[in-house]
DRENPA-275933 format. One record per atom (N, C-alpha, C, O, CB): y negated, x, z negated; residue in one letter; residue number from 1. Coordinates in pm, whole numbers, always signed. Each point is the difference from the previous one (the first is absolute). Glycine has a CB too. Layout:
N
{{Y X Z} 'A' NUM},
...
***
This chain:
153
{{-1134 +2872 +2144} 'X' 1},
{{+160 -33 -39} 'X' 1},
{{+50 +71 -100} 'X' 1},
{{-46 +113 -18} 'X' 1},
{{+96 -159 +225} 'X' 1},
{{+21 +12 -265} 'X' 2},
{{+109 +90 -124} 'X' 2},
{{+120 +87 +86} 'X' 2},
{{+59 -53 +94} 'X' 2},
{{-74 -171 -304} 'X' 2},
{{+36 +335 +175} 'X' 3},
{{+160 +39 +55} 'X' 3},
{{+79 -56 -58} 'X' 3},
{{+108 -5 +59} 'X' 3},
{{-134 +194 -8} 'X' 3},
{{+23 -251 -175} 'X' 4},
{{+94 -46 -88} 'X' 4},
{{+104 -108 +103} 'X' 4},
{{-39 -31 +112} 'X' 4},
{{-152 +61 -352} 'X' 4},
{{+302 -71 +195} 'X' 5},
{{+62 -102 +97} 'X' 5},
{{-55 -146 -70} 'X' 5},
{{-29 -16 -118} 'X' 5},
{{+273 +178 +196} 'X' 5},
{{-250 -262 +28} 'X' 6},
{{+7 -102 -102} 'X' 6},
{{+104 -25 -57} 'X' 6},
{{-13 -3 -123} 'X' 6},
{{-123 -77 +214} 'X' 6},
{{+240 +61 -52} 'X' 7},
{{+118 -16 -71} 'X' 7},
{{+54 +122 -34} 'X' 7},
{{+39 +91 +74} 'X' 7},
{{-2 -286 +27} 'X' 7},
{{-38 +183 -297} 'X' 8},
{{+88 +161 -15} 'X' 8},
{{+180 -41 +59} 'X' 8},
{{+105 +61 -17} 'X' 8},
{{-280 +46 -273} 'X' 8},
{{+169 -130 +303} 'X' 9},
{{+158 -23 +27} 'X' 9},
{{+74 +48 +150} 'X' 9},
{{+114 +38 +27} 'X' 9},
{{-167 -251 -188} 'X' 9},
{{-85 +187 +255} 'X' 10},
{{+41 +59 +94} 'X' 10},
{{-143 +66 +93} 'X' 10},
{{-112 -46 +21} 'X' 10},
{{+351 -122 -46} 'X' 10},
{{-176 +285 +61} 'X' 11},
{{-105 +96 +2} 'X' 11},
{{-5 -12 +182} 'X' 11},
{{+81 +67 +64} 'X' 11},
{{-31 +117 -334} 'X' 11},
{{-143 -265 +336} 'X' 12},
{{+0 -7 +163} 'X' 12},
{{-10 +115 +75} 'X' 12},
{{+41 +26 +113} 'X' 12},
{{-137 -216 -136} 'X' 12},
{{-2 +294 -107} 'X' 13},
{{-7 +137 +95} 'X' 13},
{{+144 +93 +29} 'X' 13},
{{+6 +92 +82} 'X' 13},
{{-260 -76 -192} 'X' 13},
{{+366 -60 +26} 'X' 14},
{{+122 +12 +31} 'X' 14},
{{+62 -23 +97} 'X' 14},
{{+8 -122 -15} 'X' 14},
{{-22 +107 -138} 'X' 14},
{{+69 +37 +250} 'X' 15},
{{+50 -86 +138} 'X' 15},
{{+148 -70 -69} 'X' 15},
{{+22 -121 +6} 'X' 15},
{{-131 +319 +233} 'X' 15},
{{+199 -102 -302} 'X' 16},
{{+116 -43 -65} 'X' 16},
{{-15 -106 -72} 'X' 16},
{{+109 -55 -17} 'X' 16},
{{-43 +247 +16} 'X' 16},
{{-155 -247 -51} 'X' 17},
{{-13 -96 -71} 'X' 17},
{{-67 -156 +54} 'X' 17},
{{-11 -109 -57} 'X' 17},
{{+12 +327 -93} 'X' 17},
{{-43 -163 +300} 'X' 18},
{{-54 -110 +86} 'X' 18},
{{+114 -100 +0} 'X' 18},
{{-19 -119 -28} 'X' 18},
{{-137 +267 +181} 'X' 18},
{{+269 -102 -124} 'X' 19},
{{+114 -102 +28} 'X' 19},
{{+85 +9 -77} 'X' 19},
{{+86 -84 +22} 'X' 19},
{{-108 +76 +169} 'X' 19},
{{+52 +94 -308} 'X' 20},
{{+100 +17 -105} 'X' 20},
{{+4 -183 -49} 'X' 20},
{{-96 -77 -1} 'X' 20},
{{+30 +394 -90} 'X' 20},
{{+167 -340 +66} 'X' 21},
{{+38 -125 -86} 'X' 21},
{{-20 +18 -154} 'X' 21},
{{+44 +111 -31} 'X' 21},
{{+131 -166 +209} 'X' 21},
{{-218 -1 -268} 'X' 22},
{{-11 +72 -124} 'X' 22},
{{+91 -128 -76} 'X' 22},
{{-61 -101 -36} 'X' 22},
{{-210 +269 +52} 'X' 22},
{{+380 -160 -33} 'X' 23},
{{+101 -132 -30} 'X' 23},
{{+0 +28 -141} 'X' 23},
{{+39 -97 -66} 'X' 23},
{{+131 +62 +282} 'X' 23},
{{-203 +146 -290} 'X' 24},
{{-38 -28 -162} 'X' 24},
{{-121 -107 -46} 'X' 24},
{{-8 -81 -92} 'X' 24},
{{+79 +333 +75} 'X' 24},
{{-152 -213 +116} 'X' 25},
{{-188 -120 -3} 'X' 25},
{{+27 -72 +26} 'X' 25},
{{-19 -93 -79} 'X' 25},
{{-148 +165 +136} 'X' 25},
{{+227 -101 +61} 'X' 26},
{{+62 -141 +9} 'X' 26},
{{+70 -94 -92} 'X' 26},
{{-32 -115 -33} 'X' 26},
{{+39 +218 +205} 'X' 26},
{{+127 -9 -219} 'X' 27},
{{+98 -78 -104} 'X' 27},
{{-121 -18 -130} 'X' 27},
{{+12 -109 -57} 'X' 27},
{{+279 +240 +133} 'X' 27},
{{-409 -39 -134} 'X' 28},
{{-76 -46 -102} 'X' 28},
{{-82 -116 +39} 'X' 28},
{{-2 -96 -78} 'X' 28},
{{+6 +314 -11} 'X' 28},
{{-64 -222 +186} 'X' 29},
{{-100 -118 +111} 'X' 29},
{{+105 -159 -18} 'X' 29},
{{-24 -120 -13} 'X' 29},
{{-80 +354 +268} 'X' 29},
{{+186 -174 -249} 'X' 30},
{{+139 -145 -14} 'X' 30},
{{+58 -27 -122} 'X' 30},
{{+58 -104 -32} 'X' 30},
{{+31 +158 +240} 'X' 30},
{{-104 +29 -264} 'X' 31},
{{+87 -89 -182} 'X' 31},
{{-135 +13 -68} 'X' 31},
{{+11 -11 -122} 'X' 31},
{{+296 +119 +60} 'X' 31},
{{-476 -80 +120} 'X' 32},
{{-39 -41 -94} 'X' 32},
{{-60 -137 +41} 'X' 32},
{{-14 -100 -71} 'X' 32},
{{+0 +329 -28} 'X' 32},
{{-20 -209 +235} 'X' 33},
{{-24 -166 +90} 'X' 33},
{{+62 -95 -85} 'X' 33},
{{-59 -89 -62} 'X' 33},
{{+83 +161 +317} 'X' 33},
{{+114 -46 -257} 'X' 34},
{{+112 -114 -64} 'X' 34},
{{-45 -12 -183} 'X' 34},
{{+29 -106 -55} 'X' 34},
{{+222 +196 +263} 'X' 34},
{{-300 -13 -267} 'X' 35},
{{-26 -17 -125} 'X' 35},
{{-96 -87 -55} 'X' 35},
{{+4 -80 -93} 'X' 35},
{{+70 +266 +110} 'X' 35},
{{-231 -123 +132} 'X' 36},
{{-99 -48 +1} 'X' 36},
{{+11 -193 +4} 'X' 36},
{{-39 -84 -81} 'X' 36},
{{-33 +356 +190} 'X' 36},
{{+149 -286 +40} 'X' 37},
{{-30 -147 +24} 'X' 37},
{{+67 -84 -79} 'X' 37},
{{-21 -121 +8} 'X' 37},
{{-20 +162 +201} 'X' 37},
{{+158 +23 -323} 'X' 38},
{{+34 -66 -80} 'X' 38},
{{-26 -64 -116} 'X' 38},
{{+44 -100 -57} 'X' 38},
{{+32 +195 +168} 'X' 38},
{{-184 +14 -142} 'X' 39},
{{-95 +1 -87} 'X' 39},
{{-67 -147 +46} 'X' 39},
{{+34 -113 -35} 'X' 39},
{{-58 +399 -4} 'X' 39},
{{-93 -241 +140} 'X' 40},
{{-91 -136 +44} 'X' 40},
{{+95 -137 +31} 'X' 40},
{{-52 -112 +0} 'X' 40},
{{-134 +286 +127} 'X' 40},
{{+302 -157 -108} 'X' 41},
{{+38 -154 -1} 'X' 41},
{{+46 +5 -135} 'X' 41},
{{+67 -102 +14} 'X' 41},
{{+5 +37 +236} 'X' 41},
{{-54 +92 -349} 'X' 42},
{{-33 -54 -122} 'X' 42},
{{-106 -86 -29} 'X' 42},
{{-8 -122 -4} 'X' 42},
{{+101 +293 -36} 'X' 42},
{{-183 -70 +17} 'X' 43},
{{-142 -62 -18} 'X' 43},
{{-52 -111 +91} 'X' 43},
{{-79 -81 -48} 'X' 43},
{{+34 +298 -27} 'X' 43},
{{+80 -227 +188} 'X' 44},
{{-17 -135 +86} 'X' 44},
{{+64 -101 -19} 'X' 44},
{{-52 -111 +14} 'X' 44},
{{+10 +221 +124} 'X' 44},
{{+214 -87 -189} 'X' 45},
{{+60 -91 -63} 'X' 45},
{{-77 -56 -108} 'X' 45},
{{-42 -116 +2} 'X' 45},
{{+231 +218 +67} 'X' 45},
{{-210 -10 -175} 'X' 46},
{{-24 -78 -135} 'X' 46},
{{-123 -33 +32} 'X' 46},
{{-30 -84 -85} 'X' 46},
{{+165 +191 -92} 'X' 46},
{{-251 -89 +266} 'X' 47},
{{-103 -80 -11} 'X' 47},
{{-31 -40 +150} 'X' 47},
{{-83 +68 +61} 'X' 47},
{{+0 +39 -290} 'X' 47},
{{+159 -239 +304} 'X' 48},
{{+8 -53 +68} 'X' 48},
{{-139 -90 +3} 'X' 48},
{{-62 -47 -95} 'X' 48},
{{+316 +99 +82} 'X' 48},
{{-292 -59 +196} 'X' 49},
{{-139 -42 +37} 'X' 49},
{{+24 -100 +118} 'X' 49},
{{+69 +25 +98} 'X' 49},
{{-191 +205 -171} 'X' 49},
{{+57 -345 +50} 'X' 50},
{{-6 -76 +109} 'X' 50},
{{-97 +25 +106} 'X' 50},
{{-87 +75 -43} 'X' 50},
{{+170 -215 -102} 'X' 50},
{{-107 +100 +288} 'X' 51},
{{-62 +33 +71} 'X' 51},
{{-170 +39 -6} 'X' 51},
{{-69 +92 +44} 'X' 51},
{{+279 -205 +24} 'X' 51},
{{-240 -35 -162} 'X' 52},
{{-168 +25 -37} 'X' 52},
{{-28 +59 -116} 'X' 52},
{{-117 +33 -14} 'X' 52},
{{+61 -219 +117} 'X' 52},
{{+141 +213 -205} 'X' 53},
{{+23 +57 -114} 'X' 53},
{{-81 +140 +49} 'X' 53},
{{-13 +23 +120} 'X' 53},
{{+262 -159 -216} 'X' 53},
{{-291 +208 +16} 'X' 54},
{{-24 +189 -61} 'X' 54},
{{+109 +37 -30} 'X' 54},
{{+63 -35 -99} 'X' 54},
{{-264 +43 -14} 'X' 54},
{{+246 +92 +222} 'X' 55},
{{+120 +38 +5} 'X' 55},
{{-34 +194 -110} 'X' 55},
{{-35 +115 +23} 'X' 55},
{{+126 -316 +293} 'X' 55},
{{-45 +112 -433} 'X' 56},
{{+26 +68 -118} 'X' 56},
{{+48 +176 -10} 'X' 56},
{{-47 +107 -40} 'X' 56},
{{+104 -372 -5} 'X' 56},
{{+56 +218 +106} 'X' 57},
{{+109 +119 +22} 'X' 57},
{{-34 +58 +135} 'X' 57},
{{+15 +121 +11} 'X' 57},
{{+187 -233 -146} 'X' 57},
{{-242 +52 +230} 'X' 58},
{{-52 +128 +50} 'X' 58},
{{-69 +71 -8} 'X' 58},
{{+12 +122 +16} 'X' 58},
{{+37 -181 +56} 'X' 58},
{{-168 -19 -110} 'X' 59},
{{-103 +71 -48} 'X' 59},
{{+9 +133 -123} 'X' 59},
{{-49 +112 +16} 'X' 59},
{{-35 -353 +63} 'X' 59},
{{+138 +206 -166} 'X' 60},
{{+63 +74 -132} 'X' 60},
{{+103 +163 +98} 'X' 60},
{{-20 +119 -24} 'X' 60},
{{+65 -444 -188} 'X' 60},
{{+47 +274 +307} 'X' 61},
{{+92 +68 +15} 'X' 61},
{{-92 +165 +122} 'X' 61},
{{+16 +122 -9} 'X' 61},
{{+213 -412 -45} 'X' 61},
{{-304 +217 +138} 'X' 62},
{{-107 +100 +22} 'X' 62},
{{-97 +62 -63} 'X' 62},
{{-42 +103 +50} 'X' 62},
{{+85 -194 +77} 'X' 62},
{{-88 +53 -226} 'X' 63},
{{-106 +42 -81} 'X' 63},
{{+50 +124 -91} 'X' 63},
{{-54 +110 -7} 'X' 63},
{{-46 -356 +13} 'X' 63},
{{+263 +182 -101} 'X' 64},
{{+39 +107 -62} 'X' 64},
{{+81 +93 +112} 'X' 64},
{{+55 +92 -63} 'X' 64},
{{-55 -229 -173} 'X' 64},
{{+20 +144 +336} 'X' 65},
{{+34 +119 +60} 'X' 65},
{{-95 +36 +80} 'X' 65},
{{+38 +65 +97} 'X' 65},
{{+171 -102 -114} 'X' 65},
{{-321 +16 +8} 'X' 66},
{{-132 +71 +66} 'X' 66},
{{-45 +106 -176} 'X' 66},
{{-44 +114 +9} 'X' 66},
{{-75 -390 +236} 'X' 66},
{{+136 +230 -341} 'X' 67},
{{-4 +59 -106} 'X' 67},
{{+85 +126 -20} 'X' 67},
{{-34 +113 -33} 'X' 67},
{{-27 -327 -28} 'X' 67},
{{+197 +156 +94} 'X' 68},
{{+104 +114 +32} 'X' 68},
{{-36 +98 +75} 'X' 68},
{{+3 +113 -47} 'X' 68},
{{+142 -252 +33} 'X' 68},
{{-169 +126 +95} 'X' 69},
{{+7 +113 +137} 'X' 69},
{{-118 +60 -57} 'X' 69},
{{-9 +120 +26} 'X' 69},
{{+108 -241 +220} 'X' 69},
{{-183 +77 -309} 'X' 70},
{{-168 +106 -43} 'X' 70},
{{+76 +23 -114} 'X' 70},
{{-91 +35 -75} 'X' 70},
{{-186 -140 +158} 'X' 70},
{{+359 +109 -138} 'X' 71},
{{+82 +66 -126} 'X' 71},
{{+67 +154 +52} 'X' 71},
{{-18 +116 -36} 'X' 71},
{{+94 -389 -68} 'X' 71},
{{+14 +199 +213} 'X' 72},
{{+103 +102 +73} 'X' 72},
{{-73 +104 +53} 'X' 72},
{{+20 +118 -30} 'X' 72},
{{+137 -283 +96} 'X' 72},
{{-235 +129 +5} 'X' 73},
{{-54 +102 +99} 'X' 73},
{{-89 +114 -99} 'X' 73},
{{+6 +122 +13} 'X' 73},
{{-25 -322 +212} 'X' 73},
{{-32 +153 -289} 'X' 74},
{{-94 +100 -106} 'X' 74},
{{+140 +76 -55} 'X' 74},
{{+21 +114 +40} 'X' 74},
{{-275 -290 -139} 'X' 74},
{{+318 +132 +38} 'X' 75},
{{+121 +70 -131} 'X' 75},
{{+83 +95 +137} 'X' 75},
{{+51 +107 -31} 'X' 75},
{{+17 -373 -220} 'X' 75},
{{-61 +220 +385} 'X' 76},
{{+124 +142 +87} 'X' 76},
{{-103 +62 +94} 'X' 76},
{{+41 +74 +90} 'X' 76},
{{+233 -210 -55} 'X' 76},
{{-446 +106 -54} 'X' 77},
{{-92 +90 +124} 'X' 77},
{{-97 +57 -108} 'X' 77},
{{-84 +87 +24} 'X' 77},
{{+83 -252 +234} 'X' 77},
{{+22 +109 -377} 'X' 78},
{{-145 +110 -116} 'X' 78},
{{+79 +69 -134} 'X' 78},
{{-29 +107 -54} 'X' 78},
{{-215 -316 +88} 'X' 78},
{{+351 +115 -71} 'X' 79},
{{+40 +36 -145} 'X' 79},
{{+149 +60 -19} 'X' 79},
{{+56 -4 -110} 'X' 79},
{{-216 -190 +39} 'X' 79},
{{+217 +247 +180} 'X' 80},
{{+147 +12 -9} 'X' 80},
{{+62 +23 +147} 'X' 80},
{{+26 -93 +77} 'X' 80},
{{-26 -66 -294} 'X' 80},
{{+16 +273 +241} 'X' 81},
{{+117 -6 +151} 'X' 81},
{{+124 -120 -56} 'X' 81},
{{+61 -9 -107} 'X' 81},
{{-77 +339 +202} 'X' 81},
{{+17 -401 +15} 'X' 82},
{{+130 -97 -6} 'X' 82},
{{+87 +72 +110} 'X' 82},
{{-47 +77 +83} 'X' 82},
{{-74 -329 -152} 'X' 82},
{{+267 +213 +59} 'X' 83},
{{+105 +15 +105} 'X' 83},
{{-53 -57 +106} 'X' 83},
{{-86 -87 -14} 'X' 83},
{{+271 +86 -121} 'X' 83},
{{-132 +48 +282} 'X' 84},
{{-60 -46 +92} 'X' 84},
{{+61 -133 +67} 'X' 84},
{{-44 -41 +108} 'X' 84},
{{-32 +277 -97} 'X' 84},
{{+183 -305 -82} 'X' 85},
{{+50 -175 +16} 'X' 85},
{{-119 -60 -102} 'X' 85},
{{-30 -118 +17} 'X' 85},
{{+351 +130 +10} 'X' 85},
{{-391 +65 -134} 'X' 86},
{{-57 -146 -63} 'X' 86},
{{-85 -98 +54} 'X' 86},
{{-11 -122 -7} 'X' 86},
{{+27 +240 -151} 'X' 86},
{{-81 -7 +225} 'X' 87},
{{-123 -168 +78} 'X' 87},
{{+52 -75 +104} 'X' 87},
{{-33 -119 +5} 'X' 87},
{{-184 +237 -17} 'X' 87},
{{+311 -62 +120} 'X' 88},
{{+86 -91 +69} 'X' 88},
{{+29 -117 -111} 'X' 88},
{{-55 -110 -4} 'X' 88},
{{+164 +306 +170} 'X' 88},
{{-2 -142 -259} 'X' 89},
{{+109 -101 -32} 'X' 89},
{{-130 -115 -117} 'X' 89},
{{+21 -119 -19} 'X' 89},
{{+288 +336 +32} 'X' 89},
{{-395 -164 -55} 'X' 90},
{{-95 -95 -124} 'X' 90},
{{-112 -43 +88} 'X' 90},
{{-16 -122 +6} 'X' 90},
{{+55 +264 -251} 'X' 90},
{{-116 -70 +312} 'X' 91},
{{-121 -36 +42} 'X' 91},
{{+57 -68 +146} 'X' 91},
{{-45 -115 +9} 'X' 91},
{{-126 +317 -150} 'X' 91},
{{+249 -168 +249} 'X' 92},
{{+3 -36 +133} 'X' 92},
{{+124 -100 -15} 'X' 92},
{{-10 -95 +78} 'X' 92},
{{-97 +326 +45} 'X' 92},
{{+206 -234 -193} 'X' 93},
{{+126 -117 -61} 'X' 93},
{{-27 -121 -112} 'X' 93},
{{-11 -122 +18} 'X' 93},
{{+157 +334 +11} 'X' 93},
{{-153 -148 -127} 'X' 94},
{{+10 -68 -123} 'X' 94},
{{-190 -93 +6} 'X' 94},
{{-21 -120 -20} 'X' 94},
{{+250 +361 -139} 'X' 94},
{{-308 -158 +186} 'X' 95},
{{-132 -103 -4} 'X' 95},
{{-15 -47 +94} 'X' 95},
{{-27 -120 -10} 'X' 95},
{{-83 +207 -111} 'X' 95},
{{+116 -18 +301} 'X' 96},
{{+48 -69 +87} 'X' 96},
{{+64 -110 -2} 'X' 96},
{{-64 -102 +21} 'X' 96},
{{+47 +265 +27} 'X' 96},
{{+191 -175 -80} 'X' 97},
{{+65 -115 -24} 'X' 97},
{{-88 -121 -70} 'X' 97},
{{+9 -118 +34} 'X' 97},
{{+194 +277 -43} 'X' 97},
{{-307 -100 -118} 'X' 98},
{{+20 -75 -117} 'X' 98},
{{-157 -48 +67} 'X' 98},
{{-31 -105 -56} 'X' 98},
{{+221 +236 -188} 'X' 98},
{{-265 -102 +315} 'X' 99},
{{-166 -87 +19} 'X' 99},
{{+69 -54 +132} 'X' 99},
{{+105 +32 +56} 'X' 99},
{{-367 +136 -161} 'X' 99},
{{+168 -258 +132} 'X' 100},
{{+59 -72 +130} 'X' 100},
{{-167 -66 +64} 'X' 100},
{{-55 -102 -41} 'X' 100},
{{+368 +14 -76} 'X' 100},
{{-348 +148 +187} 'X' 101},
{{-161 +10 -1} 'X' 101},
{{-7 -141 +146} 'X' 101},
{{-86 -86 +17} 'X' 101},
{{+12 +447 -110} 'X' 101},
{{+210 -332 +178} 'X' 102},
{{+33 -94 +72} 'X' 102},
{{+24 -149 -30} 'X' 102},
{{-9 -83 +90} 'X' 102},
{{+68 +274 -18} 'X' 102},
{{-31 -221 -183} 'X' 103},
{{-8 -135 -48} 'X' 103},
{{-87 -54 -58} 'X' 103},
{{-17 -113 -45} 'X' 103},
{{+177 +141 +41} 'X' 103},
{{-235 +98 +9} 'X' 104},
{{-136 -73 -93} 'X' 104},
{{-109 -41 +99} 'X' 104},
{{-92 -77 -27} 'X' 104},
{{+119 +237 -193} 'X' 104},
{{-8 -103 +333} 'X' 105},
{{-64 -80 +168} 'X' 105},
{{+95 -137 -32} 'X' 105},
{{-51 -104 -40} 'X' 105},
{{+17 +352 +281} 'X' 105},
{{+159 -236 -220} 'X' 106},
{{+81 -136 +25} 'X' 106},
{{-66 -111 -139} 'X' 106},
{{-41 -111 +32} 'X' 106},
{{+315 +260 +94} 'X' 106},
{{-276 -122 -216} 'X' 107},
{{-85 -79 -91} 'X' 107},
{{-159 -35 +13} 'X' 107},
{{-33 -118 -14} 'X' 107},
{{+204 +219 -114} 'X' 107},
{{-244 -27 +149} 'X' 108},
{{-127 -35 +29} 'X' 108},
{{+42 -88 +132} 'X' 108},
{{-50 -113 -10} 'X' 108},
{{-97 +334 -102} 'X' 108},
{{+219 -204 +225} 'X' 109},
{{-8 -110 +63} 'X' 109},
{{+75 -134 -29} 'X' 109},
{{+0 -111 +53} 'X' 109},
{{-50 +282 +82} 'X' 109},
{{+105 -123 -227} 'X' 110},
{{+51 -153 -22} 'X' 110},
{{-63 -71 -65} 'X' 110},
{{+3 -121 +21} 'X' 110},
{{+172 +171 -11} 'X' 110},
{{-266 +17 -127} 'X' 111},
{{-59 -93 -53} 'X' 111},
{{-110 -89 +66} 'X' 111},
{{-48 -102 -49} 'X' 111},
{{+121 +244 -113} 'X' 111},
{{-108 -81 +295} 'X' 112},
{{-135 -63 +84} 'X' 112},
{{+109 -61 +40} 'X' 112},
{{+47 -49 -102} 'X' 112},
{{-276 +192 +177} 'X' 112},
{{+315 -177 +38} 'X' 113},
{{+59 -94 +33} 'X' 113},
{{+2 -141 -117} 'X' 113},
{{-35 -116 +19} 'X' 113},
{{+156 +320 +134} 'X' 113},
{{-61 -130 -284} 'X' 114},
{{+43 -123 -110} 'X' 114},
{{-108 -78 -25} 'X' 114},
{{+13 -97 -74} 'X' 114},
{{+145 +222 -46} 'X' 114},
{{-291 -90 +183} 'X' 115},
{{-105 -42 -6} 'X' 115},
{{-88 +42 -106} 'X' 115},
{{-103 -66 -15} 'X' 115},
{{+207 -85 +127} 'X' 115},
{{-83 +254 -193} 'X' 116},
{{-59 +96 -112} 'X' 116},
{{-38 +131 +85} 'X' 116},
{{+60 +107 -2} 'X' 116},
{{+98 -201 -216} 'X' 116},
{{-292 +55 +305} 'X' 117},
{{-30 +95 +6} 'X' 117},
{{-77 +141 -106} 'X' 117},
{{+17 +122 -11} 'X' 117},
{{+21 -307 +196} 'X' 117},
{{-105 +103 -233} 'X' 118},
{{-65 +97 -135} 'X' 118},
{{+106 +51 -84} 'X' 118},
{{-22 +97 -72} 'X' 118},
{{-186 -237 +46} 'X' 118},
{{+329 +80 +28} 'X' 119},
{{+135 +93 -94} 'X' 119},
{{-38 +161 +53} 'X' 119},
{{-27 +102 -63} 'X' 119},
{{+279 -319 +74} 'X' 119},
{{-237 +184 +156} 'X' 120},
{{+72 +84 +83} 'X' 120},
{{-125 +109 +36} 'X' 120},
{{+14 +105 +64} 'X' 120},
{{+184 -302 +35} 'X' 120},
{{-302 +155 -146} 'X' 121},
{{-106 +86 +50} 'X' 121},
{{-35 +52 -147} 'X' 121},
{{-47 +113 +12} 'X' 121},
{{-47 -246 +227} 'X' 121},
{{+98 +96 -365} 'X' 122},
{{+1 +63 -112} 'X' 122},
{{+135 +119 -29} 'X' 122},
{{-16 +113 -47} 'X' 122},
{{-124 -347 -20} 'X' 122},
{{+230 +191 +97} 'X' 123},
{{+106 +75 +5} 'X' 123},
{{+0 +104 +121} 'X' 123},
{{+49 +109 -29} 'X' 123},
{{+62 -302 -90} 'X' 123},
{{-151 +179 +236} 'X' 124},
{{-37 +105 +73} 'X' 124},
{{-88 +107 -86} 'X' 124},
{{+44 +111 -28} 'X' 124},
{{-26 -273 +232} 'X' 124},
{{-128 +123 -235} 'X' 125},
{{-90 +84 -6} 'X' 125},
{{+26 +72 -159} 'X' 125},
{{-61 +99 -38} 'X' 125},
{{-106 -248 +229} 'X' 125},
{{+292 +61 -288} 'X' 126},
{{-18 +71 -145} 'X' 126},
{{+92 +82 +10} 'X' 126},
{{+1 +98 -74} 'X' 126},
{{-80 -260 -70} 'X' 126},
{{+192 +139 +251} 'X' 127},
{{+114 +108 -23} 'X' 127},
{{-101 +140 +51} 'X' 127},
{{-41 +92 -70} 'X' 127},
{{+313 -266 +134} 'X' 127},
{{-296 +146 +101} 'X' 128},
{{-57 +150 +33} 'X' 128},
{{-97 +76 -131} 'X' 128},
{{+3 +118 -32} 'X' 128},
{{-16 -211 +312} 'X' 128},
{{-62 -8 -334} 'X' 129},
{{-91 +85 -128} 'X' 129},
{{+68 +57 -58} 'X' 129},
{{-21 +121 -3} 'X' 129},
{{-123 -242 -46} 'X' 129},
{{+265 +68 -30} 'X' 130},
{{+78 +12 -78} 'X' 130},
{{+100 +100 -4} 'X' 130},
{{+28 +73 -95} 'X' 130},
{{-92 -264 +95} 'X' 130},
{{+107 +187 +95} 'X' 131},
{{+103 +134 +78} 'X' 131},
{{-106 +104 +17} 'X' 131},
{{+40 +99 -61} 'X' 131},
{{+147 -242 +223} 'X' 131},
{{-278 +162 -119} 'X' 132},
{{-81 +129 +9} 'X' 132},
{{-65 +58 -138} 'X' 132},
{{-51 +108 -28} 'X' 132},
{{+0 -191 +267} 'X' 132},
{{+73 -29 -307} 'X' 133},
{{-104 +14 -164} 'X' 133},
{{+106 +111 -58} 'X' 133},
{{-27 +111 -45} 'X' 133},
{{-94 -409 -34} 'X' 133},
{{+246 +237 +92} 'X' 134},
{{+142 +10 -29} 'X' 134},
{{+28 +130 -28} 'X' 134},
{{+36 +49 -107} 'X' 134},
{{+21 -226 +240} 'X' 134},
{{-83 +252 +16} 'X' 135},
{{+52 +110 +53} 'X' 135},
{{-99 +106 -89} 'X' 135},
{{+43 +83 -80} 'X' 135},
{{+48 -187 +343} 'X' 135},
{{-191 +88 -240} 'X' 136},
{{-135 +80 -99} 'X' 136},
{{+62 +15 -89} 'X' 136},
{{+77 +95 -13} 'X' 136},
{{-283 -179 +53} 'X' 136},
{{+182 -34 -149} 'X' 137},
{{+74 -20 -143} 'X' 137},
{{+145 +56 -27} 'X' 137},
{{+33 +10 -118} 'X' 137},
{{-164 -216 +118} 'X' 137},
{{+208 +239 +84} 'X' 138},
{{+118 +94 -33} 'X' 138},
{{-27 +81 +28} 'X' 138},
{{+62 +72 -78} 'X' 138},
{{+78 -157 +85} 'X' 138},
{{-225 +186 +92} 'X' 139},
{{-31 +96 +22} 'X' 139},
{{-77 +61 -150} 'X' 139},
{{+52 +84 -74} 'X' 139},
{{-43 -159 +349} 'X' 139},
{{-129 +16 -295} 'X' 140},
{{-69 +18 -85} 'X' 140},
{{+83 -1 -140} 'X' 140},
{{-19 +78 -93} 'X' 140},
{{-163 -165 +252} 'X' 140},
{{+250 +15 -156} 'X' 141},
{{+99 -22 -148} 'X' 141},
{{+36 +134 -46} 'X' 141},
{{-40 +66 -96} 'X' 141},
{{+163 -289 +166} 'X' 141},
{{+13 +261 +78} 'X' 142},
{{+39 +84 -18} 'X' 142},
{{-10 +160 +23} 'X' 142},
{{+81 +92 -15} 'X' 142},
{{-15 -294 +11} 'X' 142},
{{-204 +195 +46} 'X' 143},
{{-77 +149 -18} 'X' 143},
{{-57 -5 -129} 'X' 143},
{{-36 +114 -29} 'X' 143},
{{-34 -73 +269} 'X' 143},
{{+41 -137 -350} 'X' 144},
{{-50 -16 -109} 'X' 144},
{{+84 +43 -75} 'X' 144},
{{-29 +100 -67} 'X' 144},
{{-94 -252 +116} 'X' 144},
{{+269 +86 -64} 'X' 145},
{{+108 +28 -97} 'X' 145},
{{+32 +162 +30} 'X' 145},
{{+8 +79 -94} 'X' 145},
{{+101 -349 +89} 'X' 145},
{{-87 +320 +170} 'X' 146},
{{+47 +77 -8} 'X' 146},
{{-97 +155 -26} 'X' 146},
{{+41 +116 +6} 'X' 146},
{{+130 -299 +115} 'X' 146},
{{-316 +128 -152} 'X' 147},
{{-83 +104 -62} 'X' 147},
{{-77 +99 +110} 'X' 147},
{{-54 +110 -11} 'X' 147},
{{+227 -123 -195} 'X' 147},
{{-153 -80 +319} 'X' 148},
{{-90 +91 +141} 'X' 148},
{{-150 -89 -9} 'X' 148},
{{-8 -121 -17} 'X' 148},
{{+256 +181 +237} 'X' 148},
{{-338 +15 -208} 'X' 149},
{{-155 -25 +22} 'X' 149},
{{-32 -86 +98} 'X' 149},
{{+70 +13 +101} 'X' 149},
{{-113 +190 -165} 'X' 149},
{{-47 -296 +67} 'X' 150},
{{-56 -80 +107} 'X' 150},
{{-22 +63 +88} 'X' 150},
{{-65 +103 -18} 'X' 150},
{{-13 -231 -88} 'X' 150},
{{+134 +81 +273} 'X' 151},
{{-14 +110 +51} 'X' 151},
{{+52 +140 +79} 'X' 151},
{{-21 +56 +108} 'X' 151},
{{-58 -188 -245} 'X' 151},
{{+156 +150 +22} 'X' 152},
{{+68 +142 +9} 'X' 152},
{{+116 -17 +51} 'X' 152},
{{+54 -107 -27} 'X' 152},
{{-150 +199 -150} 'X' 152},
{{+163 -1 +259} 'X' 153},
{{+141 -76 +60} 'X' 153},
{{+82 +127 +3} 'X' 153},
{{+117 -3 +39} 'X' 153},
{{-209 -211 +132} 'X' 153},
***
């Protein structure tokens, strides 16, 4: 087990931080979440899908969000030190509001119920594979651009 805190914004080894409300962090998450949700809404409005159709908007949102979280985490943990509100604003807020894995599950259910189980199954598998590949690609690409050798953090 590591001696580093899991959440760098809150160190649970410090008693005062266990109960303290972090209003700036909560505000950053809320503001970022609103922006991310608006971006997702815009993309989903531009690419509507029927119950039996492949939900391209949700697929693109989740895969691009995973790519961006891979980029973000490398930038703020390996490339440069970021302000303490960057990760809550961008990672939890913007990208958390932008991605929608709950809608992904509902889309699979809708496809199956609409008589398109193959579409639902392909979407189920393709989203997971593409999302995981996107995180890895975002991390790899960011490290490459930043001049970080492979495997060195």
